[in-house]
C-alpha positions as CSV (number, residue, x, y, z in Angstrom):
1,X,7.1,30.4,12.5
2,X,5.9,34.6,13.4
3,X,2.2,33.8,13.0
4,X,1.8,32.4,16.7
5,X,5.1,32.9,18.4
6,X,3.6,32.3,22.6
7,X,1.7,29.5,21.0
8,X,3.7,27.6,18.8
9,X,7.1,26.0,20.1
10,X,7.4,22.5,19.1
11,X,9.8,22.2,16.2
12,X,8.3,18.7,15.8
13,X,4.7,20.3,15.0
14,X,6.0,22.1,12.6
15,X,7.9,19.7,10.5
16,X,5.3,17.1,10.8
17,X,2.7,20.3,9.3
18,X,5.4,20.4,6.7
19,X,5.4,17.1,5.9
20,X,1.9,16.8,5.0
21,X,1.5,19.8,3.2
22,X,4.3,18.6,1.3
23,X,2.4,15.3,0.7
24,X,-0.5,16.9,-0.2
25,X,1.4,19.2,-3.1
26,X,3.0,16.1,-4.5
27,X,-0.3,14.7,-5.0
28,X,-1.9,17.6,-6.6
29,X,1.0,18.3,-8.8
30,X,0.4,14.6,-10.4
31,X,-3.4,15.1,-9.9
32,X,-2.7,18.1,-12.6
33,X,-0.1,16.4,-14.6
34,X,-2.6,13.5,-15.4
35,X,-5.3,16.3,-15.9
36,X,-2.9,18.1,-18.6
37,X,-2.2,14.8,-20.1
38,X,-5.9,14.3,-20.9
39,X,-5.5,17.0,-23.5
40,X,-2.4,15.3,-25.5
41,X,-5.1,11.9,-25.6
42,X,-7.7,13.6,-26.8
43,X,-6.0,15.2,-29.7
44,X,-4.1,12.0,-30.4
45,X,-7.5,10.2,-30.0
46,X,-5.5,7.5,-27.6
47,X,-8.9,6.1,-25.9
48,X,-7.7,3.3,-24.4
49,X,-4.9,5.5,-22.3
50,X,-7.1,8.3,-21.2
51,X,-9.7,5.7,-19.9
52,X,-6.6,3.7,-18.4
53,X,-5.1,7.6,-17.0
54,X,-8.7,8.4,-15.3
55,X,-9.4,5.3,-13.8
56,X,-5.5,5.4,-11.7
57,X,-6.0,9.2,-11.3
58,X,-8.9,8.2,-8.8
59,X,-6.2,6.3,-6.3
60,X,-3.7,9.1,-6.3
61,X,-5.1,10.2,-3.2
62,X,-5.3,7.3,-1.1
63,X,-1.6,6.5,-2.4
64,X,-0.1,9.7,-1.3
65,X,-2.0,9.8,2.7
66,X,-0.6,6.2,3.2
67,X,2.9,7.6,1.7
68,X,2.7,10.4,4.3
69,X,1.9,8.4,7.0
70,X,5.1,6.2,6.8
71,X,6.8,8.9,6.4
72,X,5.7,10.6,9.9
73,X,5.4,6.4,11.5
74,X,9.3,6.3,10.7
75,X,10.1,9.7,11.9
76,X,8.3,9.7,14.9
77,X,7.2,8.1,18.0
78,X,3.8,7.9,19.8
79,X,5.2,9.6,22.4
80,X,6.5,12.4,20.3
81,X,2.9,13.1,18.8
82,X,1.6,14.4,22.3
83,X,-2.1,15.8,22.5
84,X,-0.3,19.1,22.7
85,X,1.8,18.7,19.6
86,X,-0.9,17.5,17.6
87,X,-2.9,21.1,18.7
88,X,0.5,22.8,17.2
89,X,0.3,21.0,14.0
90,X,-3.0,22.3,12.9
91,X,-1.7,25.8,13.8
92,X,1.3,25.6,11.8
93,X,-0.8,23.9,8.8
94,X,-2.9,27.0,8.8
95,X,0.1,29.4,8.9
96,X,1.3,27.3,5.7
97,X,-1.5,27.5,4.0
98,X,-2.0,31.4,4.1
99,X,-0.9,31.7,0.3
100,X,-1.5,28.6,-1.1
101,X,-4.0,27.9,-4.1
102,X,-6.0,24.8,-3.2
103,X,-6.4,25.1,1.1
104,X,-9.6,23.5,0.8
105,X,-8.2,20.4,-0.8
106,X,-4.9,20.8,1.6
107,X,-7.0,21.2,4.5
108,X,-9.2,17.9,3.6
109,X,-6.0,15.8,3.2
110,X,-4.6,17.0,6.5
111,X,-7.6,15.9,8.0
112,X,-7.4,12.6,6.0
113,X,-3.9,12.1,7.3
114,X,-4.8,12.6,10.9
115,X,-8.0,10.5,10.4
116,X,-6.0,7.7,10.0
117,X,-3.5,8.4,12.9
118,X,-5.8,9.5,15.2
119,X,-8.6,7.6,17.3
120,X,-12.3,8.9,16.4
121,X,-12.0,11.0,20.1
122,X,-9.9,13.1,18.2
123,X,-12.2,14.1,15.2
124,X,-13.1,17.2,16.3
125,X,-12.1,20.8,15.4
126,X,-9.0,21.3,18.2
127,X,-7.2,18.6,15.6
128,X,-8.9,18.3,12.3
129,X,-10.5,21.0,10.1
130,X,-14.2,20.2,10.9
131,X,-14.9,23.5,9.8
132,X,-12.8,25.0,6.9
133,X,-10.3,27.8,8.2
134,X,-8.9,29.3,5.0
135,X,-11.0,31.5,2.8
136,X,-11.0,30.3,-0.9
137,X,-12.7,33.8,-2.2
138,X,-11.1,35.5,-5.1
139,X,-7.9,33.1,-5.3
140,X,-6.9,33.6,-8.7
141,X,-4.2,31.7,-11.0
142,X,-0.5,33.0,-10.7
143,X,0.2,32.2,-14.5
144,X,-0.7,34.5,-17.6
145,X,-3.8,32.4,-17.8
146,X,-6.8,33.3,-15.8
147,X,-9.5,30.8,-14.3
148,X,-12.0,32.2,-17.2
149,X,-11.1,34.5,-19.8
150,X,-14.0,37.0,-21.0
151,X,-15.0,38.1,-24.3
152,X,-17.0,41.1,-25.9
153,X,-19.2,39.8,-29.3
154,X,-20.6,43.2,-29.5
155,X,-17.3,44.7,-30.7
156,X,-16.6,41.9,-33.3
157,X,-20.0,40.0,-34.2
158,X,-20.8,36.7,-32.0
159,X,-20.0,34.4,-35.1
160,X,-16.4,35.8,-34.8
161,X,-16.2,35.8,-30.9
162,X,-17.6,32.2,-31.2
163,X,-14.9,31.3,-33.7
164,X,-12.0,32.9,-31.5
165,X,-13.3,31.6,-28.5
166,X,-12.8,28.2,-29.8
167,X,-9.3,28.7,-31.4
168,X,-7.6,30.4,-28.3
169,X,-7.7,26.6,-26.7
170,X,-5.2,26.2,-29.5
171,X,-6.0,21.8,-29.8
172,X,-3.6,20.6,-31.9
173,X,-5.8,18.8,-34.2
174,X,-7.8,20.6,-37.0
175,X,-11.4,21.0,-37.2
176,X,-13.7,19.3,-40.1
177,X,-15.6,23.0,-41.1
178,X,-14.8,25.1,-37.8
179,X,-17.0,27.9,-39.8
180,X,-19.7,25.8,-40.3
181,X,-20.5,24.1,-36.9
182,X,-19.8,27.7,-35.4
183,X,-23.0,29.1,-37.6
184,X,-24.6,25.9,-35.8
185,X,-23.7,27.1,-32.4
186,X,-25.1,30.8,-33.4
187,X,-28.4,29.5,-34.9
188,X,-29.0,27.0,-32.1
189,X,-28.5,30.4,-29.5
190,X,-30.7,32.6,-31.9
191,X,-33.1,29.8,-32.1
192,X,-33.1,29.1,-28.0
193,X,-33.2,32.9,-27.0
194,X,-34.5,35.3,-30.3
195,X,-32.4,37.8,-32.0
196,X,-29.4,38.5,-29.7
197,X,-29.4,42.2,-29.1
198,X,-25.7,42.6,-27.9
199,X,-25.4,45.5,-25.5
200,X,-21.8,47.1,-25.5
201,X,-21.3,45.0,-22.0
202,X,-22.5,41.5,-23.4
203,X,-20.2,39.3,-21.8
204,X,-19.2,35.7,-22.8
205,X,-17.1,34.0,-20.1
206,X,-15.5,30.8,-21.1
207,X,-13.7,28.5,-18.4
208,X,-9.6,28.3,-19.5
209,X,-9.4,24.6,-19.4
210,X,-11.7,22.3,-21.5
211,X,-12.8,19.2,-19.6
212,X,-12.3,15.8,-20.8
213,X,-13.8,12.9,-20.3
214,X,-13.5,9.6,-22.2
215,X,-13.5,10.7,-26.3
216,X,-15.0,14.4,-25.6
217,X,-13.7,17.7,-25.0
218,X,-16.4,20.6,-23.3
219,X,-15.9,23.9,-23.3
220,X,-18.1,25.1,-20.3
221,X,-19.1,29.1,-20.4
222,X,-21.8,31.3,-19.6
223,X,-22.9,34.6,-21.7
224,X,-24.0,37.6,-19.2
225,X,-26.2,39.9,-21.4
226,X,-27.5,42.7,-18.9
227,X,-29.7,41.1,-16.5
228,X,-29.6,37.1,-18.0
229,X,-27.3,34.7,-17.5
230,X,-26.9,31.8,-20.3
231,X,-25.1,29.1,-19.4
232,X,-23.8,26.8,-22.1
233,X,-21.7,23.8,-22.8
234,X,-19.8,23.0,-26.4
235,X,-19.0,19.4,-26.7
236,X,-16.3,19.0,-29.1
237,X,-15.4,15.6,-30.7
238,X,-13.6,14.0,-33.4
239,X,-15.5,12.5,-36.6
240,X,-14.6,9.7,-38.0
241,X,-11.3,10.8,-40.1
242,X,-9.9,12.1,-36.9
243,X,-11.1,15.9,-37.4
244,X,-12.4,18.1,-34.8
245,X,-16.6,18.9,-34.6
246,X,-18.7,20.7,-32.7
247,X,-21.7,18.3,-31.7
248,X,-24.1,20.4,-29.9
249,X,-24.3,23.5,-27.8
250,X,-26.1,22.6,-24.4
251,X,-28.5,25.2,-23.4
252,X,-31.1,24.0,-21.2
253,X,-29.8,24.0,-17.3
254,X,-31.7,20.3,-17.0
255,X,-29.2,19.0,-19.7
256,X,-25.7,20.5,-18.4
257,X,-27.1,19.2,-14.7
258,X,-27.2,15.7,-16.6
259,X,-23.6,16.3,-18.2
260,X,-22.2,17.0,-14.4
261,X,-24.0,14.4,-12.7
262,X,-23.2,11.6,-10.1
263,X,-23.5,8.8,-12.5
264,X,-21.0,9.7,-14.6
265,X,-17.4,9.2,-14.7
266,X,-14.8,12.1,-13.7
267,X,-13.9,14.8,-15.5
268,X,-9.9,15.5,-16.2
269,X,-9.4,19.6,-16.1
270,X,-6.1,21.2,-15.4
271,X,-7.1,23.5,-12.7
272,X,-4.9,25.4,-10.5
273,X,-7.5,27.0,-8.5
274,X,-10.0,24.4,-7.8
275,X,-12.4,26.6,-6.1
276,X,-12.2,28.9,-8.6
277,X,-13.8,26.6,-11.3
278,X,-16.5,25.2,-8.5
279,X,-17.1,28.6,-8.0
280,X,-18.2,29.5,-11.5
281,X,-20.0,25.9,-12.1
282,X,-22.3,26.8,-9.2
283,X,-22.9,30.2,-11.0
284,X,-24.3,28.3,-13.8
285,X,-25.7,25.4,-11.5
286,X,-27.1,27.2,-8.2
287,X,-29.0,24.0,-7.1
288,X,-26.0,21.3,-7.5
289,X,-24.3,21.0,-3.9
290,X,-20.8,22.3,-3.9
291,X,-20.0,18.7,-2.6
292,X,-21.1,16.9,-5.9
293,X,-19.2,19.5,-8.5
294,X,-15.6,19.1,-6.7
295,X,-16.6,15.1,-7.2
296,X,-17.2,15.4,-10.6
297,X,-14.0,17.4,-11.5
298,X,-12.1,14.4,-9.6
299,X,-11.5,15.9,-6.2
300,X,-13.6,13.3,-4.8
301,X,-12.4,13.3,-1.3
302,X,-13.3,16.8,-1.1
303,X,-16.5,16.2,-2.1
304,X,-16.7,13.6,0.6
305,X,-15.7,16.2,3.2
306,X,-18.2,18.7,1.9
307,X,-21.1,16.5,1.6
308,X,-20.0,15.8,5.5
309,X,-20.4,19.0,6.7
310,X,-23.6,19.8,4.4
311,X,-25.0,16.5,6.8
312,X,-23.9,17.8,9.9
313,X,-25.0,21.1,9.2
314,X,-28.3,19.4,8.2
315,X,-28.6,17.5,11.6
316,X,-28.0,20.6,13.5
317,X,-31.3,22.2,11.4
318,X,-33.4,18.8,11.1
319,X,-35.4,16.9,14.0
320,X,-36.9,14.0,11.9
321,X,-35.3,10.1,12.5
322,X,-33.6,7.8,10.4
323,X,-35.9,5.2,9.0
324,X,-35.5,2.0,6.8
325,X,-35.5,2.8,3.4
326,X,-38.5,2.5,1.6
327,X,-38.2,-0.5,-1.6
328,X,-37.7,-4.1,-0.8
329,X,-35.9,-5.1,1.6
330,X,-32.2,-6.2,0.3
331,X,-30.7,-9.4,0.7
332,X,-27.0,-7.4,1.2
333,X,-27.3,-4.2,2.5
334,X,-29.1,-2.4,5.5
335,X,-30.5,0.6,3.9
336,X,-31.5,3.5,6.1
337,X,-32.5,7.2,5.2
338,X,-33.3,10.4,6.9
339,X,-36.9,11.7,5.4
340,X,-35.7,15.1,5.4
341,X,-32.2,14.8,3.4
342,X,-32.4,13.3,-0.7
343,X,-29.3,10.5,0.0
344,X,-29.7,7.0,1.6
345,X,-27.4,5.1,3.8
346,X,-26.2,1.5,3.2
347,X,-24.0,-0.9,5.3
348,X,-23.3,-4.3,4.7
349,X,-24.6,-7.2,6.5
350,X,-22.5,-9.1,8.5
351,X,-24.0,-12.8,7.3
352,X,-25.3,-12.7,3.6
353,X,-27.8,-15.5,2.9
354,X,-28.2,-17.4,0.0
355,X,-29.2,-17.5,-2.5
356,X,-26.6,-14.7,-2.5
357,X,-23.1,-16.1,-3.0
358,X,-21.1,-13.5,-1.4
359,X,-19.2,-11.9,1.1
360,X,-18.2,-8.2,3.0
361,X,-15.1,-8.4,1.1
362,X,-16.5,-9.2,-2.4
363,X,-19.4,-6.6,-2.0
364,X,-16.8,-3.8,-0.9
365,X,-14.7,-5.3,-4.2
366,X,-17.9,-4.5,-6.2
367,X,-18.4,-0.8,-5.3
368,X,-14.7,-0.1,-6.0
369,X,-14.7,-1.6,-9.3
370,X,-17.9,1.2,-9.7
371,X,-15.8,4.0,-8.6
372,X,-13.0,3.2,-11.0
373,X,-15.4,2.5,-13.7
374,X,-16.8,4.7,-16.3
375,X,-20.8,4.8,-15.3
376,X,-22.0,6.1,-18.2
377,X,-25.0,7.9,-16.7
378,X,-26.4,4.9,-15.3
379,X,-24.6,3.5,-12.2
380,X,-24.7,5.9,-9.0
381,X,-21.4,7.5,-7.3
382,X,-21.4,6.2,-3.8
383,X,-19.4,7.9,-0.9
384,X,-17.6,5.9,1.2
385,X,-16.9,6.5,4.8
386,X,-15.7,4.9,8.2
387,X,-16.4,5.2,11.5
388,X,-19.7,7.5,10.7
389,X,-21.1,9.1,14.4
390,X,-24.9,9.9,14.0
391,X,-26.9,11.2,17.1
392,X,-28.4,8.4,19.0
393,X,-31.5,10.3,19.3
394,X,-32.4,9.9,15.8
395,X,-32.7,6.8,15.6
396,X,-35.9,4.6,17.0
397,X,-35.2,1.5,19.3
398,X,-36.8,-0.9,16.4
399,X,-34.5,0.6,13.9
400,X,-31.3,0.4,15.7
401,X,-31.8,-3.0,17.1
402,X,-32.7,-4.2,13.6
403,X,-29.4,-2.7,12.4
404,X,-27.4,-4.6,15.6
405,X,-29.0,-7.9,14.8
406,X,-28.1,-7.7,11.3
407,X,-24.5,-6.1,11.1
408,X,-23.3,-6.3,14.8
409,X,-19.6,-6.0,14.3
410,X,-20.1,-2.6,12.8
411,X,-22.8,-0.9,14.5
412,X,-22.2,0.1,18.0
413,X,-23.2,2.8,20.4
414,X,-21.1,5.0,22.2
415,X,-22.8,7.2,24.7
416,X,-25.1,9.5,23.0
417,X,-23.9,8.4,19.6
418,X,-24.3,5.7,17.2
419,X,-21.2,4.5,15.4
420,X,-20.9,3.1,12.1
421,X,-17.6,1.6,11.2
422,X,-18.3,1.3,7.5
423,X,-20.9,3.1,5.3
424,X,-21.9,4.0,1.5
425,X,-24.0,6.9,1.0
426,X,-25.8,7.4,-2.4
427,X,-28.5,9.9,-3.9
428,X,-32.0,8.8,-2.7
429,X,-34.1,7.9,-5.9
430,X,-37.6,6.3,-6.6
431,X,-36.7,2.5,-6.9
432,X,-37.8,1.4,-10.1
433,X,-41.0,-1.3,-9.0
434,X,-42.5,1.5,-7.3
435,X,-42.3,3.6,-10.2
436,X,-43.5,1.3,-12.4
437,X,-46.0,-0.3,-9.6
438,X,-47.6,3.3,-9.3
439,X,-47.9,4.0,-13.2
440,X,-49.6,0.6,-13.6
441,X,-52.2,1.3,-10.4
442,X,-53.0,4.8,-11.4
443,X,-53.4,3.9,-15.3
444,X,-50.3,6.7,-16.0
445,X,-49.1,4.6,-19.5
446,X,-46.8,7.7,-20.2
447,X,-44.5,7.3,-16.9
448,X,-45.0,3.3,-17.4
449,X,-43.7,3.3,-21.1
450,X,-41.0,6.0,-19.6
451,X,-40.1,3.7,-17.0
452,X,-39.6,0.8,-19.0
453,X,-37.9,2.4,-21.9
454,X,-35.3,4.1,-19.4
455,X,-34.7,0.5,-18.0
456,X,-33.6,-0.9,-20.9
457,X,-31.5,1.9,-22.1
458,X,-29.6,1.6,-19.0
459,X,-28.9,-1.9,-19.7
460,X,-28.0,-1.0,-22.8
461,X,-25.5,1.9,-21.8
462,X,-24.4,-0.2,-19.1
463,X,-23.6,-3.5,-21.7
464,X,-21.6,-0.4,-23.7
465,X,-19.4,0.1,-20.6
466,X,-18.6,-3.6,-20.5
467,X,-20.7,-4.0,-17.4
468,X,-23.1,-7.2,-17.2
469,X,-26.0,-5.9,-13.6
470,X,-26.2,-9.6,-12.7
471,X,-29.3,-9.0,-10.6
472,X,-31.4,-7.6,-13.0
473,X,-34.8,-7.2,-11.2
474,X,-36.1,-3.5,-11.2
475,X,-35.8,-3.1,-7.1
476,X,-32.2,-2.7,-8.1
477,X,-32.8,0.3,-10.3
478,X,-34.0,3.9,-9.3
479,X,-35.6,7.0,-11.1
480,X,-33.9,10.1,-10.8
481,X,-35.5,13.3,-10.4
482,X,-35.0,14.0,-14.0
483,X,-36.5,10.8,-15.2
484,X,-33.1,8.9,-15.8
485,X,-33.2,5.4,-14.9
486,X,-30.1,4.2,-12.5
487,X,-28.6,1.0,-11.5
488,X,-27.5,0.9,-7.6
489,X,-27.1,-2.6,-6.3
490,X,-23.6,-3.5,-7.7
491,X,-23.5,-7.1,-5.6
492,X,-23.4,-9.2,-8.6
493,X,-22.1,-7.1,-11.4
494,X,-19.6,-8.7,-13.8
495,X,-17.9,-7.7,-17.0
496,X,-19.6,-8.4,-20.1
497,X,-16.7,-10.1,-21.2
498,X,-16.2,-12.4,-18.3
499,X,-19.7,-13.6,-19.1
500,X,-21.0,-16.4,-21.2
501,X,-24.6,-15.6,-22.8
502,X,-26.1,-18.7,-24.3
503,X,-29.3,-19.9,-25.8
504,X,-31.3,-22.5,-23.5
505,X,-31.3,-26.1,-25.4
506,X,-33.9,-27.8,-26.7
507,X,-35.2,-30.1,-24.2
508,X,-34.8,-33.6,-25.7
509,X,-37.8,-35.3,-24.2
510,X,-40.9,-34.6,-22.3
511,X,-38.8,-36.2,-19.1
512,X,-36.6,-32.8,-19.9
513,X,-39.2,-30.4,-20.2
514,X,-41.4,-31.5,-17.0
515,X,-37.9,-31.4,-14.9
516,X,-38.1,-29.1,-12.0
517,X,-33.9,-28.7,-12.9
518,X,-32.2,-27.7,-15.6
519,X,-31.4,-30.4,-18.0
520,X,-28.4,-28.6,-19.6
521,X,-25.0,-27.8,-17.7
522,X,-25.2,-24.4,-16.2
523,X,-21.5,-23.0,-15.5
524,X,-20.9,-19.9,-12.9
525,X,-20.9,-17.3,-15.6
526,X,-23.2,-18.5,-17.9
527,X,-26.5,-16.2,-19.0
528,X,-29.7,-16.9,-20.6
529,X,-31.3,-13.8,-21.7
530,X,-34.4,-15.3,-22.6
531,X,-35.1,-16.3,-18.7
532,X,-35.2,-12.1,-18.1
533,X,-38.8,-12.8,-19.4
534,X,-40.0,-15.1,-16.9
535,X,-38.6,-12.3,-14.1
536,X,-39.3,-9.1,-15.9
537,X,-42.5,-9.3,-17.8
538,X,-45.3,-10.8,-16.1
539,X,-47.5,-7.7,-16.0
540,X,-48.8,-7.2,-20.0
541,X,-48.4,-3.8,-19.6
542,X,-45.1,-4.0,-19.2
543,X,-44.2,-6.8,-21.8
544,X,-46.0,-4.4,-24.2
545,X,-43.8,-1.8,-23.6
546,X,-40.7,-3.9,-23.5
547,X,-41.0,-6.1,-26.5
548,X,-41.9,-2.0,-28.3
549,X,-38.4,-1.4,-27.6
550,X,-36.1,-3.7,-26.0
551,X,-37.1,-7.1,-27.2
552,X,-33.2,-7.6,-28.4
553,X,-32.2,-7.8,-25.1
554,X,-34.0,-11.5,-24.9
555,X,-31.9,-12.7,-27.5
556,X,-28.4,-14.2,-26.9
557,X,-27.0,-12.8,-30.2
558,X,-27.4,-9.3,-28.9
559,X,-25.4,-9.7,-25.7
560,X,-22.9,-11.9,-27.9
561,X,-22.5,-9.5,-30.6
562,X,-22.1,-6.6,-27.9
563,X,-19.5,-8.8,-26.1
564,X,-17.5,-9.6,-29.1
565,X,-17.3,-5.6,-30.0
566,X,-15.6,-5.0,-26.3
567,X,-12.8,-8.2,-26.7
568,X,-11.9,-6.2,-30.5
569,X,-11.6,-3.1,-28.4
570,X,-14.5,-1.3,-29.6
571,X,-15.4,1.8,-27.6
572,X,-19.4,2.3,-28.0
573,X,-20.8,5.9,-28.2
574,X,-22.8,6.5,-25.2
575,X,-23.7,10.3,-25.3
576,X,-24.3,12.5,-22.2
577,X,-27.1,14.3,-24.2
578,X,-29.9,13.6,-26.3
579,X,-29.1,12.2,-29.7
580,X,-32.0,15.0,-31.0
581,X,-29.6,17.7,-29.8
582,X,-26.7,16.7,-31.9
583,X,-26.1,18.8,-35.1
584,X,-26.4,17.3,-38.7
585,X,-23.2,17.4,-40.6
586,X,-23.5,17.6,-44.6
587,X,-20.6,14.6,-44.9
588,X,-23.3,12.7,-43.0
589,X,-26.4,13.7,-45.2
590,X,-26.8,10.4,-47.1
591,X,-28.3,8.5,-43.8
592,X,-28.9,11.8,-41.7
593,X,-27.0,10.6,-38.7
594,X,-24.9,12.2,-36.2
595,X,-21.3,12.4,-37.2
596,X,-19.5,9.3,-36.2
597,X,-17.8,10.5,-32.9
598,X,-16.6,9.8,-29.9
599,X,-18.5,8.2,-26.8
600,X,-18.9,11.6,-24.7
601,X,-20.2,9.6,-21.5
């Protein structure tokens, strides 16, 4: 090694660095193979396999970390890997990354391996990458296909250029009517921006790999015309005959942000240089942090690393103190927040009292289920951390004493730090019960109607994804800054297919009707939908809007039919954009319904 000839003398350090990088390279090769397979599954409409592989890909990273640790532990003893050797390991690793295509991901993989081996007192920049070292600016693909392709519509006309963009992806599946769909896209562009005066240097830049998620493929790009930058996304779906159709074009930045929301399943995208994709997407979505973009691209570990760096930066540039999160105190989690930071921190209590029937291990299983499941835009993704250090000075004595009393096994003080051994971090939202109460108190009928309607929509989307929320009280749902209602309390969720939805039997006599306890048997997973009215519809104004939009949720028949559709292997259509945005096609003109396509959530 010639980068640091006087400093680097340990062969063990070099071999260790090489082993860790080999482990990462294996991980990313398998990650790309899985992402490339998503194209084949889309072309052949092999939805079930696509979903399973997307779920399995989430676990790839941890498998490779464990594999790498086993290799190092088998090869070396603790006496071999001294502090000086570990310092050299990092320096050798930096040298190995100088020409790497995914250096920021490789640095994070290094951290994951080291943090599993080393004590937390080593979690500083001498031993791990607290700060990134290798720049990702201007890294480009080695192959013939660049990160994005550039088209000049002034030369050939906009419609021809749009058709060329789509055919260049060479999807092995015919379009129903590409000319018709491209004309619809052009019409939507003109309607949104007026007649487009195409300057000679007008560019359309399109990322070279489509984004796949469930049944949808998405073409992501932006138009640059003079000083105007126009982001767009074109979803491609299958119609009932298996042909491809352009379902819409998303032009509103708000709609595009929702498509890349933290409440959605991760995309499958083949990226040789992921930082280039993140840079491109951030130019379209400048308010979305890089951490969330890495995460939605399936690189959730890199998202976690980027988020934590952002959090440390925020702590250094703020002075407010942590406080209990607003809302009704939970029975399972202790939840706290930093007012200046748009996230909440959740730790599982040591003792979970009745009526909750769960344990710390079961709660962690539920959160893992959500991580691996299709969240259909209605369940918040969570960042899970271990051994997180917070400044002691940012906790009041009262809050810290409360946390120690509730979760003593995972909260400890260590000098000027508070260490939380296991933690979930989620986007902060307005609890739905607070939203509804504020709307009712302020007599804001529009907000009240929106909250109740969105609540029911959230439940129905979860049902489509085979998720029963369990505890359906409003306090377990939140309202995002985009006005969407999202479920975020997972300790009682079950699969719809594991539940038994029943009607309450009629009382046999007056004694049954007056009895304090049910006169009928109730099994563990029995659900009686009509009971929801008792807990949810006490306010007549809430009841009015609930019955207007979602009265079917109070009937066992609704749930039974949905359950049977899932058991029959049907995958429901849940779209990550408004139905009103979808194109209407001639073959559906008799009922004016959008093309029967795929679940693009």
